[in-house]
FIRO-277311 format. One record per residue: y, z, x of N, C-alpha, C in turn; residue number from 1. Coordinates in steps of 0.001 Angstrom, whole numbers. Layout:
% FIRO-277311
> n.Y, n.Z, n.X, ca.Y, ca.Z, ca.X, c.Y, c.Z, c.X, nr
> Y, Z, X, Y, Z, X, Y, Z, X, NUM .
...
END
This chain:
% FIRO-277311
> n.Y, n.Z, n.X, ca.Y, ca.Z, ca.X, c.Y, c.Z, c.X, nr
> -31851, -8630, 42859, -30742, -7736, 42812, -29951, -7921, 41537, 1 .
> -29682, -6846, 40825, -28868, -6968, 39583, -27553, -6366, 39789, 2 .
> -26503, -7091, 39343, -25156, -6655, 39589, -24607, -6011, 38267, 3 .
> -24051, -4815, 38364, -23476, -4136, 37170, -21999, -3821, 37551, 4 .
> -21075, -4227, 36693, -19696, -3963, 36934, -19363, -2547, 36632, 5 .
> -18517, -1960, 37430, -18137, -492, 37300, -17465, -271, 35937, 6 .
> -16734, -1243, 35474, -16039, -1074, 34165, -17046, -942, 33041, 7 .
> -18179, -1575, 33090, -19226, -1448, 32116, -19787, 5, 32094, 8 .
> -19970, 512, 33294, -20447, 1931, 33420, -19408, 2876, 32788, 9 .
> -18136, 2666, 33074, -17063, 3499, 32558, -17055, 3476, 31027, 10 .
> -17233, 2309, 30425, -17221, 2200, 28992, -18439, 2939, 28349, 11 .
> -19581, 2816, 28968, -20794, 3535, 28487, -20592, 5032, 28537, 12 .
> -20034, 5517, 29678, -19786, 6921, 29845, -18749, 7418, 28863, 13 .
> -17741, 6681, 28591, -16714, 7059, 27577, -17419, 7304, 26221, 14 .
> -18282, 6361, 25775, -18950, 6539, 24540, -19886, 7730, 24494, 15 .
> -20546, 8016, 25643, -21436, 9191, 25730, -20701, 10489, 25590, 16 .
> -19513, 10557, 26152, -18711, 11800, 26099, -18404, 12153, 24652, 17 .
> -18016, 11111, 23828, -17666, 11340, 22423, -18940, 11619, 21633, 18 .
> -19965, 10821, 21840, -21231, 10979, 21112, -21871, 12391, 21263, 19 .
> -21997, 12851, 22531, -22656, 14049, 22794, -21901, 15286, 22210, 20 .
> -20554, 15172, 22238, -19761, 16316, 21727, -19634, 16364, 20237, 21 .
> -19969, 15229, 19577, -19776, 15209, 18086, -21051, 15123, 17326, 22 .
> -22140, 14766, 17950, -23410, 14590, 17203, -24549, 15397, 17816, 23 .
> -25046, 16327, 17071, -26099, 17190, 17511, -27420, 16405, 17518, 24 .
> -28319, 16665, 18506, -29584, 15905, 18582, -30591, 16305, 17516, 25 .
> -31511, 15363, 17250, -32442, 15549, 16122, -33408, 16774, 16427, 26 .
> -33799, 16913, 17641, -34717, 18002, 18001, -34020, 19391, 17705, 27 .
> -32748, 19465, 17966, -31999, 20752, 17761, -31873, 20969, 16240, 28 .
> -31526, 19922, 15485, -31351, 20048, 14072, -32696, 20487, 13419, 29 .
> -33824, 19857, 13892, -35042, 20226, 13346, -35462, 21702, 13605, 30 .
> -35169, 22135, 14819, -35457, 23487, 15241, -34628, 24497, 14415, 31 .
> -33382, 24175, 14187, -32495, 25057, 13402, -32961, 25139, 11924, 32 .
> -33383, 23951, 11393, -33878, 23895, 10067, -35168, 24738, 9871, 33 .
> -36070, 24634, 10886, -37306, 25425, 10806, -36992, 26858, 10955, 34 .
> -35981, 27267, 11725, -35744, 28704, 11924, -35145, 29328, 10741, 35 .
> -34514, 28493, 9808, -34094, 29089, 8553, -35296, 29610, 7761, 36 .
> -36414, 28884, 7836, -37618, 29268, 7158, -38318, 30455, 7759, 37 .
> -38183, 30634, 9122, -38960, 31689, 9781, -38102, 32948, 10061, 38 .
> -36797, 32809, 10032, -35929, 33992, 10285, -36097, 35023, 9233, 39 .
> -36293, 36294, 9715, -36595, 37408, 8798, -35353, 38110, 8240, 40 .
> -34213, 37843, 8895, -32963, 38498, 8439, -32214, 37551, 7499, 41 .
> -31835, 38075, 6290, -31047, 37190, 5362, -29751, 36838, 5902, 42 .
> -29080, 37796, 6578, -27774, 37507, 7178, -27879, 36466, 8241, 43 .
> -28857, 36510, 9087, -29071, 35528, 10130, -29446, 34197, 9576, 44 .
> -30187, 34141, 8459, -30485, 32860, 7803, -29206, 32206, 7394, 45 .
> -28291, 32938, 6861, -26991, 32403, 6495, -26215, 31905, 7644, 46 .
> -26333, 32549, 8756, -25643, 32101, 10031, -26210, 30698, 10470, 47 .
> -27475, 30628, 10435, -28134, 29341, 10850, -27707, 28227, 9883, 48 .
> -27658, 28546, 8549, -27281, 27524, 7621, -25865, 27073, 7873, 49 .
> -25020, 27948, 8276, -23606, 27616, 8589, -23560, 26759, 9872, 50 .
> -24448, 27031, 10849, -24485, 26229, 12037, -24902, 24784, 11650, 51 .
> -25860, 24614, 10776, -26298, 23336, 10339, -25151, 22639, 9543, 52 .
> -24430, 23386, 8751, -23353, 22798, 8021, -22232, 22360, 8977, 53 .
> -21991, 23147, 10026, -20996, 22757, 11027, -21347, 21457, 11713, 54 .
> -22715, 21313, 12062, -23191, 20133, 12680, -23040, 18896, 11820, 55 .
> -23296, 19059, 10479, -23182, 17997, 9505, -21741, 17507, 9378, 56 .
> -20785, 18439, 9405, -19420, 18035, 9332, -18967, 17326, 10619, 57 .
> -19384, 17841, 11759, -19069, 17178, 12987, -19595, 15795, 13042, 58 .
> -20845, 15630, 12530, -21495, 14326, 12594, -20786, 13311, 11658, 59 .
> -20455, 13746, 10417, -19867, 12837, 9416, -18431, 12483, 9791, 60 .
> -17683, 13405, 10351, -16280, 13169, 10611, -15978, 12802, 12104, 61 .
> -17051, 12834, 12936, -16999, 12576, 14378, -15932, 13450, 14988, 62 .
> -16078, 14757, 14825, -15224, 15740, 15453, -16138, 16646, 16244, 63 .
> -15603, 17320, 17292, -16450, 18143, 18149, -17220, 19197, 17402, 64 .
> -18514, 19392, 17813, -19349, 20450, 17255, -18745, 21813, 17598, 65 .
> -18158, 21899, 18819, -17517, 23160, 19279, -16197, 22836, 19945, 66 .
> -15270, 23805, 19879, -13962, 23597, 20463, -14097, 23515, 22012, 67 .
> -15097, 24114, 22610, -15322, 24038, 24011, -16146, 22727, 24304, 68 .
> -15472, 21673, 24634, -16242, 20411, 24844, -16757, 20279, 26303, 69 .
> -16659, 21374, 27017, -17432, 21508, 28221, -16942, 20824, 29457, 70 .
> -17573, 21165, 30600, -17400, 20452, 31829, -18420, 19326, 31849, 71 .
> -18025, 18123, 32250, -18909, 16948, 32148, -19913, 16998, 33292, 72 .
> -21238, 17079, 32929, -22301, 17121, 33854, -23201, 15865, 33673, 73 .
> -23535, 15220, 34786, -24360, 13999, 34709, -25539, 14060, 35646, 74 .
> -26662, 13558, 35127, -27834, 13245, 35986, -28045, 11747, 35903, 75 .
> -27931, 11102, 37085, -27971, 9656, 37096, -29084, 9125, 38029, 76 .
> -29928, 8245, 37447, -30985, 7614, 38214, -30547, 6157, 38503, 77 .
> -30478, 5825, 39785, -30048, 4476, 40150, -31150, 3660, 40724, 78 .
> -31446, 2500, 40083, -32520, 1629, 40595, -32167, 1033, 41950, 79 .
> -33203, 884, 42753, -32898, 303, 44122, -32544, -1146, 44080, 80 .
> -32672, -1810, 42932, -32309, -3213, 42863, -30951, -3441, 42182, 81 .
> -30219, -2317, 42027, -28907, -2380, 41393, -27761, -2397, 42416, 82 .
> -26837, -3281, 42211, -25576, -3247, 43006, -24427, -3037, 42019, 83 .
> -23574, -2045, 42235, -22438, -1745, 41395, -21187, -2431, 42104, 84 .
> -20611, -3379, 41342, -19441, -4058, 41869, -18158, -3464, 41260, 85 .
> -17094, -3495, 42026, -15821, -2923, 41571, -15679, -1564, 42213, 86 .
> -15436, -531, 41357, -15318, 825, 41819, -16693, 1393, 42173, 87 .
> -16676, 2522, 42925, -17958, 3244, 43181, -18442, 3786, 41817, 88 .
> -19697, 4069, 41789, -20332, 4643, 40532, -19656, 5985, 40233, 89 .
> -19301, 6780, 41224, -18657, 8048, 41007, -17283, 7839, 40338, 90 .
> -16524, 6851, 40899, -15220, 6571, 40282, -15350, 6031, 38881, 91 .
> -16407, 5219, 38654, -16582, 4644, 37287, -16943, 5766, 36288, 92 .
> -17774, 6749, 36717, -18142, 7842, 35828, -16887, 8670, 35500, 93 .
> -16082, 8979, 36490, -14914, 9761, 36243, -13879, 9056, 35391, 94 .
> -13802, 7705, 35569, -12953, 6888, 34672, -13419, 7053, 33282, 95 .
> -14749, 6856, 33035, -15264, 6974, 31713, -15062, 8349, 31028, 96 .
> -15214, 9398, 31864, -14955, 10810, 31358, -13515, 10916, 30941, 97 .
> -12561, 10413, 31778, -11139, 10463, 31475, -10881, 9724, 30181, 98 .
> -11425, 8548, 29979, -11184, 7779, 28769, -11837, 8494, 27533, 99 .
> -13054, 8972, 27714, -13730, 9599, 26614, -13044, 10875, 26109, 100 .
> -12633, 11707, 27050, -12000, 12935, 26653, -10600, 12803, 26168, 101 .
> -9937, 11723, 26546, -8593, 11441, 26124, -8600, 10744, 24799, 102 .
> -9377, 9595, 24718, -9406, 8802, 23476, -10121, 9476, 22324, 103 .
> -11099, 10396, 22752, -11917, 11100, 21742, -11262, 12397, 21325, 104 .
> -10074, 12698, 21850, -9335, 13945, 21525, -10233, 15203, 21780, 105 .
> -10970, 15205, 22885, -11791, 16252, 23242, -11016, 17230, 24176, 106 .
> -11300, 18513, 24049, -10529, 19501, 24905, -10806, 19290, 26375, 107 .
> -9725, 19306, 27143, -9810, 19107, 28594, -9765, 20530, 29235, 108 .
> -10841, 20897, 29905, -11031, 22266, 30324, -11160, 22419, 31848, 109 .
> -11015, 21323, 32588, -11246, 21381, 34095, -9940, 21696, 34835, 110 .
> -9991, 22638, 35754, -8857, 22944, 36572, -9062, 22369, 37960, 111 .
> -8020, 22004, 38682, -8172, 21249, 39894, -8706, 22042, 41094, 112 .
> -8637, 23393, 40976, -9095, 24253, 42047, -9511, 25592, 41399, 113 .
> -10579, 26238, 41884, -10998, 27473, 41256, -9991, 28586, 41286, 114 .
> -9081, 28603, 42232, -8015, 29681, 42349, -6658, 29164, 42086, 115 .
> -6382, 27882, 42273, -5108, 27260, 41935, -5358, 26583, 40592, 116 .
> -5301, 27292, 39497, -5834, 26850, 38270, -4879, 25998, 37419, 117 .
> -4688, 24737, 37885, -3877, 23791, 37134, -4802, 22771, 36509, 118 .
> -4625, 22536, 35219, -5553, 21647, 34446, -5342, 20249, 34948, 119 .
> -6479, 19544, 35117, -6444, 18101, 35586, -6073, 17202, 34441, 120 .
> -6077, 17632, 33199, -5561, 16948, 32018, -6445, 15786, 31537, 121 .
> -7594, 15578, 32161, -8492, 14498, 31610, -10011, 14888, 31724, 122 .
> -10209, 16162, 32079, -11564, 16787, 32179, -12336, 16195, 33388, 123 .
> -11607, 15611, 34334, -12300, 15173, 35574, -11901, 16131, 36654, 124 .
> -12715, 16233, 37726, -13932, 15411, 38011, -15168, 15931, 37328, 125 .
> -16048, 15007, 37181, -17360, 15408, 36620, -18295, 15964, 37654, 126 .
> -19262, 16730, 37259, -20319, 17161, 38177, -21483, 16161, 38079, 127 .
> -21834, 15524, 39184, -22839, 14379, 39137, -23957, 14614, 40093, 128 .
> -25200, 14514, 39560, -26354, 14613, 40427, -27048, 13178, 40398, 129 .
> -27278, 12691, 41574, -27879, 11374, 41726, -29324, 11403, 42154, 130 .
> -30097, 10482, 41670, -31521, 10217, 42113, -31698, 8762, 42244, 131 .
> -32331, 8319, 43310, -32549, 6893, 43506, -33979, 6520, 43284, 132 .
> -34193, 5585, 42371, -35517, 5280, 41922, -35797, 3729, 42056, 133 .
> -36921, 3337, 41775, -37221, 1877, 41785, -36720, 1268, 40450, 134 .
> -36383, -11, 40605, -35984, -763, 39404, -34582, -1335, 39445, 135 .
> -34190, -1948, 38335, -32906, -2672, 38319, -31951, -2113, 37156, 136 .
> -32163, -785, 36858, -31400, -212, 35791, -30735, 1091, 36290, 137 .
> -29774, 1526, 35562, -29160, 2846, 35797, -29373, 3688, 34551, 138 .
> -29987, 4854, 34709, -30182, 5753, 33593, -29174, 6935, 33740, 139 .
> -28398, 7103, 32706, -27352, 8173, 32722, -27629, 9214, 31654, 140 .
> -27755, 10433, 32104, -27965, 11534, 31220, -26669, 12400, 31291, 141 .
> -26037, 12637, 30128, -24769, 13345, 30041, -25026, 14661, 29308, 142 .
> -24553, 15761, 29883, -24691, 17109, 29226, -23401, 17865, 29408, 143 .
> -22536, 17882, 28395, -21318, 18651, 28551, -21679, 20173, 28498, 144 .
> -21146, 20950, 29392, -21558, 22340, 29541, -20375, 23279, 29270, 145 .
> -20403, 23933, 28120, -19409, 24926, 27753, -19598, 26217, 28641, 146 .
> -18521, 26911, 28824, -18662, 28059, 29716, -18889, 29426, 29062, 147 .
> -18878, 29458, 27744, -19276, 30681, 27048, -20738, 31007, 27421, 148 .
> -21524, 29981, 27472, -22922, 30101, 27887, -23080, 30018, 29449, 149 .
> -22405, 29106, 30118, -22525, 28938, 31522, -22268, 30247, 32241, 150 .
> -21261, 30983, 31824, -20848, 32210, 32461, -21994, 33297, 32453, 151 .
> -22948, 33101, 31556, -24041, 34115, 31458, -25292, 33690, 32228, 152 .
> -25209, 32576, 32940, -26281, 32087, 33743, -26449, 32919, 35036, 153 .
> -27683, 32961, 35567, -27876, 33810, 36756, -28928, 33166, 37696, 154 .
> -28907, 33567, 38961, -29762, 33114, 39980, -30260, 34336, 40777, 155 .
> -31577, 34302, 41112, -32123, 35428, 41854, -33140, 34863, 42810, 156 .
> -33076, 35393, 44083, -34103, 35026, 45096, -35165, 36098, 45006, 157 .
> -36297, 35826, 44285, -37328, 36766, 44158, -38212, 36686, 45422, 158 .
> -39077, 37724, 45634, -40109, 37672, 46603, -41348, 36997, 46074, 159 .
> -42070, 36244, 46870, -43294, 35578, 46340, -44203, 36582, 45693, 160 .
> -44210, 37810, 46160, -45104, 38836, 45621, -44698, 39243, 44217, 161 .
> -43454, 38950, 43820, -43021, 39224, 42426, -43774, 38442, 41409, 162 .
> -44178, 37215, 41802, -45055, 36393, 40931, -44507, 36103, 39574, 163 .
> -45366, 35732, 38643, -44992, 35318, 37301, -44366, 36432, 36516, 164 .
> -44820, 37661, 36741, -44198, 38815, 36017, -42753, 39070, 36426, 165 .
> -42452, 38832, 37748, -41101, 38926, 38208, -40194, 37890, 37576, 166 .
> -40751, 36655, 37480, -39997, 35574, 36825, -39719, 35912, 35367, 167 .
> -40706, 36351, 34664, -40538, 36698, 33213, -39507, 37773, 33060, 168 .
> -39617, 38836, 33885, -38719, 39967, 33752, -37271, 39527, 34022, 169 .
> -37061, 38666, 34993, -35712, 38205, 35342, -35135, 37360, 34209, 170 .
> -35912, 36446, 33630, -35435, 35628, 32520, -35071, 36587, 31296, 171 .
> -35929, 37485, 30969, -35682, 38356, 29830, -34427, 39249, 30047, 172 .
> -34306, 39720, 31271, -33124, 40520, 31608, -31862, 39724, 31512, 173 .
> -31885, 38464, 31919, -30734, 37601, 31857, -30290, 37397, 30440, 174 .
> -31208, 37084, 29525, -30953, 36830, 28165, -30407, 38084, 27442, 175 .
> -31021, 39234, 27804, -30608, 40532, 27221, -29153, 40857, 27604, 176 .
> -28784, 40612, 28898, -27451, 40907, 29378, -26456, 39875, 28699, 177 .
> -26942, 38705, 28395, -26030, 37706, 27862, -25617, 38099, 26401, 178 .
> -26606, 38693, 25738, -26282, 39168, 24360, -25780, 38063, 23386, 179 .
> -24762, 38325, 22643, -24212, 37360, 21697, -23260, 36355, 22325, 180 .
> -22856, 36569, 23565, -21808, 35763, 24175, -22053, 34271, 24213, 181 .
> -23322, 33822, 24452, -23567, 32353, 24506, -23711, 31658, 23207, 182 .
> -23368, 32285, 22091, -23504, 31706, 20761, -24950, 31435, 20384, 183 .
> -25816, 32422, 20370, -27212, 32194, 19983, -27337, 31708, 18551, 184 .
> -28468, 31057, 18228, -29655, 30918, 19012, -29513, 30099, 20276, 185 .
> -29981, 30592, 21394, -29762, 29931, 22672, -30939, 28999, 22982, 186 .
> -30667, 28134, 23918, -31742, 27373, 24578, -31626, 27705, 26028, 187 .
> -32722, 28044, 26675, -32741, 28598, 28027, -33412, 27572, 28984, 188 .
> -32713, 27242, 30041, -33280, 26359, 31106, -33642, 27253, 32272, 189 .
> -34868, 27134, 32748, -35349, 27935, 33878, -35758, 27032, 35005, 190 .
> -35181, 27215, 36171, -35597, 26461, 37341, -36291, 27405, 38303, 191 .
> -37491, 27049, 38743, -38265, 27893, 39663, -38645, 27056, 40906, 192 .
> -38267, 27526, 42074, -38647, 26864, 43329, -37510, 26197, 44027, 193 .
> -37858, 25422, 45026, -36847, 24735, 45858, -36032, 25740, 46721, 194 .
> -34770, 25439, 46808, -33843, 26373, 47485, -32926, 27014, 46444, 195 .
> -31979, 27763, 46824, -31084, 28413, 45944, -30399, 27373, 45035, 196 .
> -29881, 26358, 45679, -29133, 25307, 44888, -30038, 24451, 44103, 197 .
> -31216, 24159, 44575, -32184, 23309, 43812, -32654, 24015, 42567, 198 .
> -32925, 25298, 42675, -33329, 26033, 41480, -32299, 25982, 40374, 199 .
> -31016, 26092, 40799, -29950, 26024, 39816, -29825, 24619, 39186, 200 .
> -29995, 23613, 40017, -29932, 22224, 39517, -31012, 21912, 38498, 201 .
> -32263, 22324, 38821, -33380, 21964, 37902, -33327, 22841, 36650, 202 .
> -32717, 24028, 36764, -32538, 24859, 35551, -31618, 24136, 34594, 203 .
> -30502, 23516, 35109, -29612, 22820, 34269, -30219, 21541, 33720, 204 .
> -30946, 20812, 34597, -31643, 19622, 34148, -32674, 19927, 33058, 205 .
> -33233, 21072, 33153, -34230, 21447, 32115, -33660, 21421, 30722, 206 .
> -32373, 21687, 30638, -31648, 21684, 29304, -31489, 20310, 28751, 207 .
> -31751, 19310, 29535, -31633, 17881, 28997, -32942, 17398, 28431, 208 .
> -33983, 18203, 28605, -35299, 17780, 28022, -35319, 18258, 26530, 209 .
> -35704, 17351, 25657, -35769, 17702, 24211, -36632, 18895, 24013, 210 .
> -36262, 19797, 23129, -36861, 21093, 23055, -38275, 21035, 22285, 211 .
> -38566, 19841, 21735, -39909, 19703, 21119, -40883, 19054, 22095, 212 .
> -40480, 18890, 23369, -41337, 18334, 24392, -41633, 19483, 25406, 213 .
> -42840, 20037, 25457, -43161, 21085, 26374, -43327, 20543, 27775, 214 .
> -43317, 21444, 28754, -43599, 21075, 30138, -44998, 20406, 30213, 215 .
> -45068, 19317, 31049, -46282, 18514, 31136, -47476, 19339, 31750, 216 .
> -47100, 20356, 32523, -48126, 21229, 33111, -48534, 22288, 32109, 217 .
> -49753, 22386, 31664, -50132, 23386, 30688, -49811, 24806, 31081, 218 .
> -49854, 25132, 32352, -49557, 26505, 32828, -48086, 26852, 32425, 219 .
> -47179, 25890, 32790, -45778, 26149, 32536, -45414, 26002, 31048, 220 .
> -46164, 25179, 30304, -45969, 25043, 28869, -46267, 26447, 28221, 221 .
> -47319, 27041, 28711, -47697, 28388, 28269, -46650, 29403, 28622, 222 .
> -46068, 29309, 29774, -45000, 30183, 30186, -43774, 30032, 29326, 223 .
> -43446, 28812, 28945, -42341, 28566, 28028, -42530, 29280, 26717, 224 .
> -43758, 29216, 26207, -44113, 29895, 24891, -44008, 31370, 25029, 225 .
> -44471, 31944, 26156, -44463, 33360, 26385, -43011, 33841, 26464, 226 .
> -42171, 33151, 27212, -40789, 33532, 27382, -40073, 33500, 26010, 227 .
> -40317, 32431, 25220, -39634, 32313, 23944, -40028, 33457, 22996, 228 .
> -41334, 33780, 22979, -41792, 34904, 22108, -41127, 36223, 22575, 229 .
> -41072, 36434, 23874, -40460, 37754, 24388, -38954, 37802, 24094, 230 .
> -38292, 36663, 24198, -36851, 36529, 23954, -36566, 36837, 22508, 231 .
> -37391, 36290, 21618, -37096, 36407, 20159, -37458, 37874, 19616, 232 .
> -38062, 38628, 20538, -38311, 40029, 20152, -37136, 40956, 20564, 233 .
> -36184, 40376, 21248, -35030, 41211, 21679, -34109, 41628, 20575, 234 .
> -34187, 40920, 19423, -33370, 41279, 18296, -31928, 40965, 18311, 235 .
> -31454, 40088, 19294, -30105, 39685, 19324, -29764, 38785, 18142, 236 .
> -30551, 37808, 17870, -30405, 36948, 16686, -29216, 35995, 16689, 237 .
> -29114, 35127, 15666, -28052, 34108, 15623, -26713, 34817, 15622, 238 .
> -25852, 34360, 16592, -24527, 34869, 16739, -24468, 36374, 16936, 239 .
> -25545, 36954, 17382, -25642, 38356, 17660, -25777, 39161, 16384, 240 .
> -26167, 38605, 15283, -26236, 39319, 14051, -27602, 39966, 13765, 241 .
> -28492, 39946, 14792, -29796, 40504, 14614, -30798, 39512, 14036, 242 .
> -32055, 39835, 14145, -33094, 38981, 13538, -34055, 38466, 14557, 243 .
> -34759, 37461, 14213, -35909, 36974, 15034, -35675, 35636, 15670, 244 .
> -34468, 35124, 15626, -34122, 33808, 16224, -33030, 33958, 17262, 245 .
> -33387, 34591, 18410, -32461, 34672, 19538, -32382, 33418, 20306, 246 .
> -33545, 32686, 20397, -33592, 31430, 21151, -34405, 30442, 20336, 247 .
> -34069, 29123, 20506, -34846, 28036, 19868, -35897, 27554, 20778, 248 .
> -35669, 27637, 22110, -36629, 27091, 23066, -36286, 27625, 24494, 249 .
> -37359, 27524, 25322, -37257, 27807, 26759, -37813, 26589, 27452, 250 .
> -37060, 25893, 28268, -37564, 24776, 29052, -37620, 25153, 30545, 251 .
> -38821, 25063, 31092, -38981, 25449, 32526, -39246, 24159, 33369, 252 .
> -38569, 24129, 34510, -38787, 23044, 35497, -39088, 23730, 36842, 253 .
> -39893, 23046, 37681, -40236, 23608, 39000, -40016, 22613, 40116, 254 .
> -40024, 23156, 41313, -39971, 22312, 42508, -40634, 23069, 43587, 255 .
> -41362, 22332, 44562, -42018, 23032, 45683, -41018, 23916, 46421, 256 .
> -41464, 25004, 47016, -40550, 25929, 47701, -41215, 26408, 49019, 257 .
> -40460, 27223, 49724, -40829, 27738, 51040, -41834, 28901, 50814, 258 .
> -42726, 29058, 51808, -43759, 30095, 51716, -43147, 31539, 51550, 259 .
> -41897, 31707, 52017, -41325, 33053, 52001, -40390, 33268, 50823, 260 .
> -40310, 32207, 49896, -39324, 32405, 48754, -39824, 32123, 47421, 261 .
> -39114, 32582, 46410, -39371, 32365, 45044, -38032, 32356, 44301, 262 .
> -37218, 31273, 44498, -35897, 31181, 43826, -36175, 30951, 42297, 263 .
> -35313, 31659, 41531, -35379, 31477, 40046, -33949, 31433, 39533, 264 .
> -33642, 30348, 38757, -32370, 30238, 38102, -32562, 30168, 36650, 265 .
> -31621, 30804, 35941, -31642, 30816, 34449, -30323, 30213, 33983, 266 .
> -30369, 29072, 33357, -29153, 28435, 32825, -29162, 28611, 31329, 267 .
> -28263, 29362, 30861, -28117, 29726, 29458, -27319, 28684, 28713, 268 .
> -27785, 28305, 27544, -26980, 27347, 26735, -26966, 27779, 25295, 269 .
> -25978, 27304, 24563, -25774, 27616, 23150, -26726, 26857, 22309, 270 .
> -26737, 27052, 20996, -27661, 26344, 20146, -27517, 24825, 20138, 271 .
> -26289, 24326, 20386, -26047, 22881, 20317, -26731, 22103, 21456, 272 .
> -26668, 22714, 22624, -27243, 22131, 23877, -27077, 20540, 23871, 273 .
> -25796, 20180, 23930, -25388, 18799, 23785, -25837, 17989, 24975, 274 .
> -26455, 16812, 24714, -26795, 15855, 25743, -27166, 14501, 25157, 275 .
> -26988, 13482, 25924, -27311, 12131, 25433, -27715, 11267, 26652, 276 .
> -28471, 10261, 26422, -29031, 9383, 27478, -28694, 7940, 27158, 277 .
> -28269, 7188, 28166, -28042, 5743, 28026, -28668, 5039, 29256, 278 .
> -29257, 3872, 29017, -29783, 3044, 30136, -29022, 1750, 30186, 279 .
> -28499, 1462, 31368, -27713, 186, 31534, -28648, -766, 32309, 280 .
END
C-alpha cells in the first residue's frame, strides 16, 4: 500500500491548471504549423499564423491562451494500492483548482447553480471522472473546457439501422451547425456507444488523446480520417474565414452498447484543446 497525502495532490492539480491554460501542447502546435502549409486560403493562412503567435506569447509570458480558461474537467485513474490520507481525493482536486485559478490569475467561470447563477469565485467544483486500476499510482488528466465550443456539442440516440452513415451524417451536421462559434480550426471528440451519458463522457475523453495518435482500431482510425476530410470540405475555415482547415483532427472513442441503441455524442473543441497529464 502506498500512501499519498491529499496536499500533494492539490499542489499537482494547481500546477496543472496553470500549465494547461498557458501552454499549448506540441501535437497541436505541429498540426497548426502544418496547416499553414496546406491551407489554400491566404486569409486563413494568416489567421493560423496569428493563432501560433498567440500561443507563443502565452507560452513565453505564461498567460492564458484564451480568456475563457474553462470549466475544470478531470479524468483520474486511481491505483488499487493507493491510500489517500488527509482530505478525500475530490476535496484535494477542488482545493488544487481553487489555488491554481486564484494564484494563476485565471478567469473563474463556474456558477454555483445552473439557474441561481452566482459565481463560486474560484472555478470550483471541478467535473471529475474516476477509474480504478491496478497499481500504486494516480494518473490525473486535466482538460479545461471553454463553453464557446462546449455549447456547440450535441448528443443523439441513433437507431442501430442508421449505422456508420448515420454517425457520419450526425457528426458533419453538428460541425456545420457550430460554424465559426467554437473558434476553428476545431478538434472534434466523438463518443459512440454505451448509454446516453457514457457516450458524452467518452466523447470528452477523446479530446484528451493527442491528435497525432489515431484510434488503435484500424476501422475507427479510418473513420477519423473520413470525418476529418468531410469536415474540411465544409469551407468554414479558421475562425470562420473560409478555407480548407475547419478541423485539425477527429478523435473517436467507443464503448459496448445495447442491441437496441446507437448513442453518439459529439464534443466540439477549439484549436487549443488544452490538456495535460501528471502521474503521482
